C-alpha positions in Angstrom: 10.0 -54.8 -44.1 12.7 -57.4 -44.8 11.9 -61.0 -44.0 13.6 -62.4 -40.9 16.8 -64.3 -41.4 17.3 -67.6 -39.6 20.7 -67.7 -38.0 20.3 -71.1 -36.4 18.3 -74.3 -36.5 17.9 -76.7 -33.7 19.6 -80.1 -34.3 18.1 -81.4 -31.1 15.3 -84.0 -31.1 14.3 -83.2 -27.6 10.7 -82.0 -27.1 10.6 -78.3 -26.4 14.1 -77.6 -27.6 12.9 -75.1 -30.2 10.0 -72.7 -30.0 8.9 -69.1 -30.4 9.6 -66.4 -27.9 6.4 -64.7 -26.9 5.9 -61.3 -28.6 8.9 -61.7 -30.9 7.9 -62.9 -34.4 10.0 -65.6 -36.0 12.3 -66.3 -33.0 13.9 -69.6 -32.5 17.1 -71.0 -30.9 18.7 -74.2 -29.8 18.4 -75.1 -26.1 20.0 -75.6 -23.7 23.6 -75.2 -25.0 23.4 -71.6 -26.2 21.0 -69.0 -27.4 21.1 -67.2 -30.7 18.5 -64.6 -31.4 16.9 -64.4 -34.9 14.4 -62.0 -36.2 14.1 -58.9 -38.3 17.5 -57.2 -38.2 16.5 -54.6 -40.8 15.2 -52.1 -38.2 18.2 -51.6 -36.0 19.7 -48.2 -35.3 23.5 -47.5 -35.3 25.3 -47.4 -32.0 27.0 -44.1 -31.2 30.3 -44.4 -29.4 30.2 -42.9 -25.9 32.9 -40.4 -26.7 30.7 -38.9 -29.4 27.7 -38.6 -27.1 29.0 -38.2 -23.5 25.8 -36.9 -22.0 22.3 -38.3 -22.1 18.9 -37.5 -20.7 18.3 -41.3 -20.5 19.1 -42.1 -16.9 19.6 -45.8 -17.7 22.9 -44.8 -19.4 25.8 -43.9 -17.1 29.5 -43.4 -17.6 31.7 -46.3 -16.6 33.6 -44.2 -14.1 36.8 -45.9 -13.2 36.3 -48.9 -15.5 39.5 -49.7 -17.3 41.7 -48.4 -14.5 43.7 -50.6 -12.3 46.7 -50.9 -10.0 49.9 -53.0 -9.7 50.2 -54.5 -6.3 53.1 -56.6 -4.7 51.1 -59.8 -5.5 50.0 -58.9 -9.1 47.4 -56.5 -10.4 43.8 -55.7 -10.8 41.8 -54.0 -13.5 38.3 -52.5 -12.8 35.9 -53.8 -15.5 32.8 -52.1 -14.2 32.1 -49.7 -11.2 28.5 -49.0 -10.7 26.0 -48.4 -7.8 25.0 -52.0 -7.5 28.2 -53.8 -8.2 31.9 -53.5 -8.9 33.7 -56.0 -11.2 37.5 -56.5 -11.3 39.9 -58.8 -13.2 42.6 -59.9 -10.7 45.9 -61.5 -11.6 47.9 -63.2 -8.8 51.5 -63.8 -9.8 53.2 -67.2 -9.2 54.1 -67.8 -5.5 52.2 -64.7 -4.3 49.1 -64.2 -2.2 46.7 -61.4 -1.2 46.3 -60.3 2.4 44.1 -62.3 4.7 41.2 -59.9 5.0 37.4 -59.3 5.4 34.9 -56.7 4.4 32.1 -55.1 6.4 30.1 -53.7 3.5 30.4 -56.1 0.6 30.4 -59.8 -0.4 32.4 -61.1 -3.3 31.8 -63.8 -6.0 35.0 -65.0 -7.6 35.2 -66.8 -11.0 38.6 -68.4 -11.7 39.3 -68.0 -15.4 43.0 -69.1 -15.6 45.0 -71.3 -13.3 44.1 -72.8 -9.9 43.5 -70.5 -7.0 44.0 -71.7 -3.4 41.3 -69.7 -1.5 41.3 -69.6 2.2 37.9 -68.9 3.8 37.8 -68.6 7.6 41.1 -70.7 7.9 39.9 -73.5 5.5 41.7 -73.9 2.2 39.8 -74.6 -1.0 41.3 -75.4 -4.4 39.4 -73.5 -7.1 40.4 -74.4 -10.7 39.6 -72.4 -13.8 35.9 -72.5 -14.6 34.8 -72.8 -11.0 33.5 -70.1 -8.6 33.5 -69.4 -4.9 31.4 -67.1 -2.7 32.9 -64.8 0.0 30.1 -63.5 2.2 30.3 -60.3 4.2 32.6 -60.5 7.3 34.3 -63.7 6.0 38.0 -63.8 6.4 39.5 -64.7 3.0 42.6 -64.7 0.8 43.8 -66.2 -2.4 47.2 -67.6 -3.2 48.9 -68.9 -6.2 51.1 -72.0 -5.6 51.7 -72.6 -9.4 54.3 -71.4 -11.9 51.8 -69.5 -14.0 49.5 -66.5 -13.1 46.1 -67.1 -11.6 43.4 -64.9 -13.0 39.9 -64.5 -11.6 36.9 -62.1 -12.0 35.7 -60.6 -8.7 32.1 -59.4 -8.6 31.5 -57.3 -5.5 28.0 -56.6 -4.2 26.9 -54.7 -1.2 26.5 -51.1 0.0 30.1 -49.9 -0.5 33.0 -50.9 -2.8 35.9 -48.7 -1.7 39.4 -50.1 -1.0 39.1 -48.7 2.6 36.5 -51.5 3.3 39.4 -53.9 3.9 40.2 -55.3 7.3 43.6 -57.0 7.1 44.6 -59.7 9.6 47.8 -60.9 7.9 49.8 -59.5 5.0 53.1 -60.5 3.4 53.8 -56.9 2.4 53.5 -55.1 5.8 49.9 -53.9 5.4 48.2 -55.8 8.2 46.1 -53.7 10.4 45.5 -51.2 7.6 
């Protein structure tokens, strides 16, 4: 067995900023800024690309389904990053001067994380400015929309949770592109 390699040392003088992880020999990491695991890396197994092993008896592994697919829309585009039974994750880009329909969902809530630009998010007729690095929650049945008042694209990650994630769980109240009521 190879000795463990230390990948980091804590520079903090705060009490409790460094310590072992129970059950893992020779583990330490700085806290609270980031975590780096250290330990015996000599006993890892190679990762097999999914394309080489498409089936598995391990029910914890599942295909990503529609992940990587997306659609252009009149307001911009979305790309599905993950589509599973417990959540759906999209990267959404709203082009300058555009906005999504004013809508709600019956079967899902959404958590938005703005990663580029400043989104103007309307929740039940109240506007909120959400800059990059900030988040906003959209509970089930909440009327919502996002618009981009800037000259550069607004990009955010949408995490949907609930019982159903289909595009037909959209109730549109207003739409700049003639889709209201659909």
